[in-house]
N, C-alpha and C positions, 0 to 999 in steps of 0.2 A: 388317770394314772398312766404314766408312760412306761410301757413294758418294753424292755430291751431284749431282742432275740438275737442269737448268734447263729450265723449261717457259715458252714465250712465250704470253702471254695478254693480256687487255685490262682496264683498270681499270673497276670497276663504279659509279664515282661520276659526275662531271658529263659534259656533252656533248663535252668535248675529246677523249675517247676514247684516252687514253694507253696505249701499249704497256708491258706489265709483264713483267719476267723474274722468274719465281717459282722460288726455290731449294727443291728437294724433297730430303729426306733420310729414308729409311725410311718413306715415305708421309706425312711431315709437312712442312708449309710452315714453313721456318725463317727465311727472309728474302725481301725483294722489292727490286727496283731497276728503274729506267726502262730500257726497251729502246732502245738507241742507234739501232737500225735502223728504229724506227717513225716514220713521217713526222709524226705529230701532236706528239710530245713530245721526240724526238731524245735520249732518255736521261734526261730529267728527270721527277720525280714531285713533286706537291705533298705537304704533310704528311699529308693523308688517305690518298693512295695509298702513301706511304712506310710507313704503319702497318698496311697490309692484313694482314700476317702476325700482327698482334696482335688481329685480329677474327674469326679462324676457329675459335675454341674452340667446343666443343659445348654450353657453358653457355648456358642460355636457349633452347635449340632445341626445336622441336616434333618429337617422335620417332615418334609413331604416329597414325593416323587415329582420329577419335573422332566419335560420334554422340550428341548430347544429353549430352555429358560422359563417355560410356562408351567405352573403347578397343575398337576393332573391327579386323578385318583389312582389307586393301585391297579384296578381292573384295566384301566386305559394303558397304564405303563406296561403291565404284563402282556397285554394283547399286542401293543405296538412292538415290543421286543420280539415276541414270537413271530409276528408277521414279518418283520424286517430280517430276522435270521433265516426264516424259511425261504424268503425271496432270494437272499444271497446264496444260500445252499443250492437252490434250484438253478440259479444262473451260473454259479462259479464252483459249485461242489463243496463238500463239508470242510475241506482244508482251507477255505477262505474265511473260516470262522476261528477264533482263538479265545482262550481265557487265560488271564494272568491273575493268580490268586496268592495266598499269603499264609505264612506260619502263624499269623495272628488269628486265623479262623479256627473253629473247632473241628474235630475229626468228622463229626456228622456232616458239617458244611462241606468239608473236603470230599467226603464219600459221595454225596449226591452230585457235586460238581463233576467229579471224574466219571461217575456213572452216566450222566447226561452226555458228556463230551465223547467218551471213549466207547460207550455202548449204544447210544441212541442217535446222537448227531453223526457220529462215525469219524471223528478226527482225534488225533493225539495231541493237537495243539492246545494243550493245557499245561502250563508251567507255573512255577511259584517263585516268590522271592526267596524261598529257601534254596533255590539254585545258586544264589549269591553267597550263601554261607556254608553249606555243608554237602553239596553234591559231589565234591571231590572225595570226601570221606566215604560216601555211599559207594562210589566206583571202586575205591581201594578195598573196602570190605568185601564187595562182591568178587573182585579178582582174587582175593586171598582166601575167603571163607566160602565162596559160592553163594553167599547171601549177605544182605545188608544187616549184619548182626553186630550190635554193641556188646562185647563179651562181658564187661564188668559192671560195677555199680559204684556209687559214691563211697560206700563203706571201704572199698579197696584203697582209697586215698588215705584213710586213717589207719589201715592195717599195714601199709607199705613201709619199708625201710628206706626206699629211694623213690622220690617223686620227681619226675622231669616234666616241667611245664614248658611247652614249646609252641610258639605262635599264639600265645594267649596272655593278655594282661588280666589274669584271673581275678585279681583284687578289685578291679573296676568292672569287668564285663560279667563276672559270675561271683559276686561278692560273698554269697552265703557258702558256696563250696570252698572259697578261699578261707573263710573264717573257720570252717570245719577242719581244713588242712592246718591252719595256724594254731588251732587248739591242740591238734594231734602232735604238732611239733613242740608245743610248750610242754605237753605231758611226756613226750619222749624226745628229749633234746638230741639224742644220737641219730634220729631220723635225718636223712640228707634230702635237701630240696635244691634242685637245679633249675634255673630259669635260662632258657635259650631265647634270646630276643635281641634284635639290633638296638633297641632302646632299653635303658635302665628304668623300668616302670615300677609302679607301687608294689607289684608282685615280688620284687626283689627284696622287699623288707624282711622276709623270713627265709631268704635263699642263703645257702651255704656257698653257692657258686653261681655266677652270672656269666654267660658266654654271649658277648655282643657281636654275633656273627655278621658277616656281610649279607645285606638283604638278598633273600632268595637262595642262599646256599645251603639250606637245610638238607637237601638230598645228598650233597657230599658228606655232611656231618654224619648222617645215619648210615650211609654206605661205609663211611670209615669206621663206624662202630661195629658194623657187621664184619669188616675186615679184621678188626682187633679181636673180636670174639673167636673168629675162626682161627686166626694166627696163634692165639694163646690157648686154644682148645678149651674155651669156656662155653661149652656147648651141652645141650641135653641130647646126647646121641640117640637114646632110646626113643624120645619123643620125635626126633627128626625121622628116624627109620620107620616108625610105626604110623606117624600121623602127618608127614609132610611130603610134598613133591617139589623137585626143582632145586635141591640143595647143591648139587654139583655145578649147575649153571650159575647159581648165586655166588658160589665160591670163586668161580672164574671171573665173574663180572666185577667183583670188588677187589680183585687181586692187586691192582695198582693204587687202591685208595688207602695208602699207608697213613700212619699218624702224622708224619711230617708233611706229606702232600695235602692231607685234609686241613691241617692248620693253615697252610697257604691258601687253599681253595676257599676256606671260610673266614680267613683274616682274623683268627683268634690265636692266642698263645698256645704253643704246643703243650706246655705243662698243664694248663687249665683243661685242654681237651683230654689229655691223658688221665687226669683226675676223674672226669666224667666217665670215661671208658672203664677205668678200674672199678668205680663204684658200681656201674651197671653189671660188670662181670662178677663182682663180689656178692651183691645183694640179690638173693633169690626172690625177695618180695619187692618188685620194682613196677611202678606205673608210669607210663608215659602219656600225659594228658596233652592233647593237641587240639587246636581250634583254627581261627581264621588265618593266622599267619602261615599256616601250612596249607589250608584249603584254598585260599584266595590267591591262586597262582596259576601261571600257564603250565606248571608241571605239578600241580597239587596232588593228583592221584598218585604219581610216582613217589612223592614225598610221603604220603600216607602209607604206601606199601613198603617203603624203606624202613619206616618205624615198625610196622607190623612184622617184617622180616626179622628184626632183632629180637622180638618177643617170641616168635615161633622157634627160632633156632636155639634159644635157651629154655624153652618150655615155660616161659613166663606169661601164661595165658590160661584163663579158666580157673585160677587159683586165687584164694583170698590174698589181696595185696599184690596181685601180679596181673597186669593187663595193659594192652594199649587201649586208650580211652579217648574217643572223639566226643567233645562236648559241644552241643549245638547252641546256636545263638538265639533262637526264637522259642517261645513257649510250646508251640505245637509243630516244630519242624519234624519230629519223629512221628507224630500222628499222620502228618501228610504223607510220609514215606510208607506208612502202613496201608494207605488206601490208593497208592499209586499217584501221588500228587505231582510228580515230575513227568515231563513229556516222554521220557524213555522208561517209565515204570508202568506196572500194571498193579491193580489192587491186590491186597493180601500177600505181598511179596512174590506174586507170580511173575514170570518173565514175559515181557511184551514181545520179545523176539521169538518165543517158543510157541509153535502152533498148538501144541497140547494145552499149554496154559491159557492161550487165547480162547480155545474151545471150551475149557472149563468155565471161565468167566462168562462167555457168551451163553452157555446153557444155564448157568446159575441165574443170570440176569434176565434170561430170555430176550437177549438184546438183538434188535433187528439190523443194526448197522455197526457190528463190532469192528473195531479198528484192526488193521493188520500190519501196521508199521509205526515206528517211533515219530513223535511230533517234533516241532521246532522248540529248541531250548531258548531261554529268555532273550539273550542277545540277538540270536537269529530270528526269534519271533518278532521283535520290534523292527528288525531290518526288513522283514517280510511285510510288516505294516507299512514301512516307509516306501517300499518298492511297489505296493499295491497288490501284492500276492494275497495278503490277508485284508479282507474288506470290513470285517467287524471284529472288535475285541472287547471283551467284558473284563474289567479290572475290579478286583474284589479285595478290599481291606489292605491296600498297599498304595504307595505313592512313587511310582517309577520315575516321575519327572525329577525327583530328588535322589532316589536310591539307586537307580540303574547307572552303570558306567556310561560315559559319553552322554550325560543326561540331556544336553541340549538337543541331541538328535532325537531323543524320545519325544520332545515337544514337536519337532518337525514331523515326525512320523504320525503322531496322533492328529495333527492338523490336517493331514492328507486322508485320513481314514474315513470311510463312508459312514460307519456306525461305531461310536465309542460309548460304551456303557460303563458307568462307575457306580459301584456300591460302596458306601462308606458311611461312617458315623459323623465325620467332620464335614462342615460346610465350606472349608477354606483350605484344602490341600492344594499343592501346586499342580496336581493332575486334573482337578475338577474343571477348570476353565476350558479344558479340551473335550469335555464330555457332551454328547448329544442327549443322553439320558442319564439322570442322576437319581439313585435309589438310596433312601435313608435306611441304614442298617443299624441293628442293635450293636452294643459293644459290651465290654466287661461289666459285670453286675447286672446285666439284662439278658445276656445270652445264657443258654443252658445246654450242656453237652460234656464232652470229655477232651482232654489233652494228654499227650504223652511226653514225658521229659527226657533228658539225655541218658538216663540209665534205665529206660524202658518202663518207667512207672506211669501207669494210666491213672489219672485223677479226674475228679469231676470239677468242672466250672459250673456254678449254679447261678441261676437268675434270681435276684432278690429285690430288685427295684423296677418300677414300671418304666418302660422305654418312653422317651419324649415324642410328642407328635405322633406320626404315623410309622415310626421305625419298625422294621420287621427283621426277624432272624434271617441270616443268609441262607440257611437250608430251605426256609419257607419261600424266599424270593425265587431260588433256583427251581424248586419243585413246581411252583405256580407257572413259571415260564414253560417248563417241560410239559406240563399238562396242556397248555394251550398250543404246544407244538404237536399234540396228538399222542402223548406218552402218559396218559392218565394213570393207568393201572400200575406201571412201574414206579411211579412217584407219588403214590397215594399214601404218604406217611402222615400220621396224626401228631407226631412229636419226635423229639430227638431220640427217645428210648426206642422207638420203632426202627429208626435208622441204625442205631447202635446194634441192635439185635441182628439185623441183616448183615452188617459189617462183620460181627462176630461169627455168624453162620458161614459167610463166605471164607473166613480164615480157616475153618474146619472142613470145608467142602472138598471131598476127595483128597484129604490130607491125612492118610491113615497113620495111626500110631502103632509102631512095631518095635518091640524090645524097648519100650519106654521112650521112643523117639518118633516125632512127627516127620513126615517127608519134608515139610517146610518149617523154617524157624518161627515165623510169625503164626501163632495159633492161639486165639482166645475163644476157642469153641466152647470152653467151660462157662462162658458168659452169655451163650446164645439164648438161654431160656430165662434170663432175668425178668422178673415182673416189673411193672412200672415202679412199684415201691422199692424193689431191690435195686433198681437202676438209680432211683433218687437217693438212696442211702449207701451207694457203692463206695467202699473205702479204697484208698490208693493201693494198687497192686501191680507188680511187675509181670509183663508177659514173658513167656507163654503162660496161659491159664487153660489147662486141658485135663484130661484124666490123669496123666502122669504127673502134672504139676498143678493141682487144683488151687494151691495158695500162691502160685507164681514161682518164678525161678530167679535167683540172684545172678547166677553166672552161667554163661554158655562155655562149651568146649572143655569143661572139666573132665568129660568122658573121652576126649580126643576125637569126637565125631563132628565132622564139618559137613557143609551142604553141597559139596562138589560131587561130580559123578563117581569119584573114587572114595568119597568120604574122608579125603585127606586135604589138608590145607595147602594152598599153592604158595611157594616162595617165589616172589615176582622179581626177577632181575631187572633193574632200572639203570639207565644211563643218566646221571644227574646233570642238570644244566641250569644255568643262570637264567633270569627272566629274559623275555624276548627283546626288550629295549634296554640298551645301555645308555647312560647319560652322555651327552656331548660335553666338551670342556666347559661350557657355560651353563650346564644344566645340573640339577640335583634330582635325587630320587624322592618322590613323594610317597609317603605311607599314610593311609587313612585308617581310622578306627573309632572306637567308642570312648566316651568319657564316663566318669563315675555316676553322675546323677541324671543323665539324659538317656532317651530311648529312641532309636530310629529317627524319624523326622519331627519329633517333638509335638505331634498332634495331641498326645495325652500328657506327657511329662511337662510340656510347656504351660499346662494349666495350673500346675502346682508351683506357686511363687518361690517356695523355699528350695525347690530343685534347681532354680536358676541363681541361687546365692553363691554356690561354690565356684562355678565357672558360668558367667552370664553371656559371654561373647565368644565368637570363634577365635582361633589363634593359630600360629605357626610355631612349632618347636624347631629351634635351630641351634647348632653347636656354637660356642663362642668363637672358635677358629674360623668357621664358615661365615659367621656374622661379621667378623672383622674383615674377611676377604671381600664381602659385598658392601662394606660400609653400612652395616645395619646395627642399630642399637636395640637394647631390650625395651619392650613395650612400645616400639615404634611401628608405624604402618608399613606394610609391605604388599606387593602385588605378585602373585604367582600366575604364570601364563603358560599356555600350550595350546596350539592350534586356534588362536584368536579367542580363547576362552580365558576369563580372569577370575581369580579368587583374591579377595582383599580382607586382611585381618591384621591384628597386632602380633607382635613376636613375643615368644618366651625364649630367651637365650639360656641354654642349659647344657651342661656337659653330660646329661643323661641321654643326649641324642648323638648319633654317629656323625662324623664330619661330612659324610657324603650324602646325608639324608635329611629329609624334613618330615615332620609329622603334623597332620591336621585332623580335627575331629570331623565326623561325617554327618552330624545331626542337623546343621542349620539349613533352613529352606528360605525361599523368598518371602515367607511370612515374618522372618526374624532377622534378616540381613539383606543388604542390597546386592552383595556379590560374594556369597559364602557357600554356595552349593558345591562341596568338595568333589562330589562324584562326577560333576561336569568335566573335571580335568582328567579323569580316569579313562585311558584308552580301552576300547572294547576288545582287548585281547583275552582269549579264553583257553582253558585247558582243552586239548583236542578230545580227551576222553569224557570229561565230565561237563564241559560247557560252562564251568565256573569262571568268572572274570578275575583278572589279576589286579585286584584293588590295592595291593601293597607295593606296587612298583611302577610309578608313572613318572616319566621325565618332565620336569618343569623348569622354567627359569624364574629367578627371584630378583626383585629390584625394590629399593626403598621408595616410599612415597613422601612427598613434602607438601602437606596441606597448607593453605593459606590460614585456615583456622580449624580447630577441632574442639569439641566440648561435649558436655553432658546436659541433657534437657530432661527434667522431671516435670511431668504434667498430669493433671487429673482429667483432661479432656482429650478428644481425638486430635491427632496431628498427622499431617502428610508432609514428609520432607520434600524439599525442592528436588527436581530431577537432577540438578547439578551436584547434589550431596551423595556421599556414601554414608551408610548408617547401619547401626545394630540396634535392635529393639528388645527390651526385657520387660515383660509384664510384672507389675508389682501389685501388692495387696490393695493399694489405694490409688493406683495410677499406672503410668508407664515411664520407664527410663529409656531415653534415646541417647545413644552415643552418635554424634554427628561429625562428619568430616567434609570439608569443602576444599577442593583442590584449586579452585579459581577465585573465589570471592572472599570478602571479609564480612563478618557479622555486623549488623547495625540495628538500631532501635526501630527503624521503619519496617524492617523485615519481621521483627519480633511482633510489633503491633499488628501487622497485617495477618500474621499467623494465628494470633489470639485476640480477635476483635472484641470479645466479651470481657476481657480483663480491663478494669477501669482504673486501677492503682498500680503504680510501678515504683520499685526502688532499683537503682542501677549504678554501676561503677564502670568507667572506661578509662583508657589512657589517652594521651594526647595524639598518639599515632593510630588510635582505634584499632589496635591489634588485639586488645583484650576487652571483653565485655562480660560483665556478670550482671544478672538482673533477676528480680523476683516480682511476680505479678499476683495481684490479690483481687478477689471478688467478694465484696462485703466482709473485708478483713480476713477472709480465709485464703490461705496460700494455694494458689492454683497452678503456678508454674515457676520453675527455677532454671535459669541458664548460667552455667560456668563455662567460659570459653577463652581460648588464647591460641598462640602458635603451637604450644604443647598441650597434651591432655591434662587438665587441672586435676590436682589431687583433692579428694574429699572423702568423707566418711559416708559410704552408701547407705548403710543401715540407718544412721541417724537422719541424714538428710531426706531419705525416702519416707521416713516416719513423720516428717513435718508437713507433707502434702495433705491438704484438707484441714490443718490446724489453724486456729485463729491467732492473728498477730496484730494487735491494735497499736503497738508501740513501734516507732521508727527504729529504735536501737535494736530491738529484737529482730526486726526485718533485715537490718544490715548484717546481723550475725549470720544469716542464711547465706550471704554472698561469700563467706569464708569457706563454706563447705564442711565446717567442723563445729561441734558443740563447744560452748564456753568452758565446760568442765572436761579436761582431758580424760578423766576416768570414764566418761560416758562413750568414748571412742571404742568401737568394737573391732574394726578392721575387716579384712576379707574373711568371709565365712569359711571355716574349716569343717566344722560339724554341722551338716544340714539337718540332722535329725532334731537337734536341740538348738540350732541357730547360734552356735558359739563361734565368735570371731577370733581371728589371729591375734589381734592386740589384747583381747581379753585373756587369751591363753598365755601369751608372753608376760602379761602383768602378773598372772598367778604364779608363773615360774620364777620371775625375778623377785617377787615379794615373799617367796618361800611358802606360799599357800599350797603349792604342789611341786613335786620334783620328779614325777615319773608319769608314764601313761596311765597307770592304775590310779594314782592320786588325782590326776586331772579328771578322770571319770568320776571319782568320788566327790571332788569339789565342784566341778562345772558340768558333769554328766556327759561331756564330749567323749565319744568313743565307747560309750556304754551300751548303745543300742545295736546298731547293725555292724559296727566295727570298721566301716569302710574308710573312715578318716584316720585310723590308727597309724598307717605309715607316715602321714603328714604330722600327726602328733609326736611320733617318735623323733622326727627330724627337729621339730620345735624344742623337744626336751633336750636333745643332744646340743642344740645351739644356745639354749637359754637357761638350762636347769642350774639351780643353786648348788646341786649336790651331784657330782659325777658318779659317786658310788651308787646312788639311787638309779642313775641312768643304766649303769652296767647290770645292776640287779634286774631291772625291767627288761633289758634286751635278752638276758639269759632266760627270762620267762617266756 
């Protein structure tokens, strides 16, 4: 009898922190669903979360430790690392050692890593890829509040009368929060939603107003809002007088930022800007949700403070439905902040620059080599690796050769480094080839610990499947190395519960509660005494958790108490400025970001074939006017260049893009494309305060490419493209789809036969000029390979043709049908996948609309199921309904909903 067990855990993707019910049968994960009890998602999962059970295969996993490419046992690996690190420290000092970690690891992993580096090795050179996504928000919080405190919670989005989404394509980057907001909007149509973004994204689907501002001009916009509020006396004078410092200086600093001037500075219509300002002044319950478009900037901290200023001077903070809200990109970016995961942080929200704080942590840890200064932030850290200042770097659960700005320089730096250690679950990241020591780590479903989401909710990630090979938990790997470096007692943890208890105890150490308030915001001392069983069964809870708030706390600052020396919030006067680099006359501004169905560098999502159905290859969004200027057609190949670095992809010509800008997704690595590592084009410009790089504003040139031939190749076997080819690779359920581009040669049957020597039977078509070649190859009547090629990319039905690989084709006529790329019956054509959850294609949806089977998004969900699960495809469904519906009245009714 197969007994199914349900384990409650947390999704490993974005900062929403959704609860997941994992269905386990005989030790295998067979299905996932959203936990209805979890406060973040209330039962919903986005398409990435819904596909988690499709990503846990052992294929592509690192299985054993290795040194210089040779497999070793764990004891040898631990001892080797400990000895090498000790030698480097003895010769060059502790600052010659660095760690680069990740918002993908658990809080317990983060805790021991920081304890080892900052308390025992004696260097603050430990930073995290969270530096790339939310460190500007951290600095803004600390300047304004005296602490890195997120004041509100997700519920505030539902209670607000005005929600401003700025610097975030919430619909794609944080789909479940977006769906909560969309539901609230449907229930209260009078709620106003404003999207501030240079691009018209899917998030605009529910917006009452979209402001397509000039890239990087957000600081001008929010300073302009502060000017408007002050000029029109739309202020909470009592809150300012009792709870804020710096109002007079702020008033002076925004004096010239009039409505008319701001409209010019931001390149938006004055009337639209005025509408936004009037709404913010009018609605007491206002939330400003901000993310990477604000943070990833050379002035990201200032932009964050400009937003916070507007909430402080109107008292729109600490109240239901009223808060500035920084939403994080990664599942445990917040947990990393709690334990001092950044190079300029200390554990438990203590200040690294404060001697008293350093002494507290030193005494609590009994640390022999406590740090006394900040370490190097991510960009500077890899620069120090490149210069030889850092001799050893340990990279944990991240892929900097793809994700860092100026990514090619990261390759160069790692090549020079004396000792590169990489802990990862994957055996094929772009960073692994540069490692001297490779350590197989556990991943989601195997790891056990806690994560903290964007609204401070601590949740358990539980291990429920056995790790493959010799994979170990990150905390275990770090502790074993620490023990061999002579720090046995401090790292003698028996499990993640032990580490969590110590983490909780440190948060309450010399953090007295007086008048219901702790000295520091982060205090989970109420969880210090959890038993192992209580830790295993811990329910999601928002910090702080202490005597005053034993059940957690939804909102901070409802009492007007801040964590500055005066207990008042600081209003920070900023001088807004545009990004460092302005484009030359022949350049455009490149913006990078996420797409709906992929995550980071695709090491996990790339395993789920249906997540590659919606968008399978990298692309460049470009405005029609700009495309015409550069003689670029839709779906044509282009090259983006800067500093001798090249990115090659196809175009999407769309008026949702500004004329001065381009957009490319940041996910593709060398495992999936020949030249599509977007971040290699990003210049390593940082915010001077936070060290966060400016991913949203890189100058590039664009030019069309004219290949001799291009085509698609579906194959069931291994294939290596010629070095002369550009390519995009998409794993399928029964093979691999390659998109091939050759700028110099034409395809021929000799090349094809040489590439697939085991294929014994071929059918093929070509023209007299040999510019077109279509071929299908068979082994024992089974379809093994299909090639469709020509001067332009051939059209074909991907779902149908992909499903034919591995099928038997004994008749020549059936074989020739394959070369058309389409099924004989047009009704079998599905088109581009729109709904990844249920694999519903565009043509299927259009047919249902034209035939009258559906006339609205709701009826499409009833008929085809599309849009009825995670809701991420609803904006695209709505567009199709508007374009193809048989009943315009139904469309209007659906839009009103």
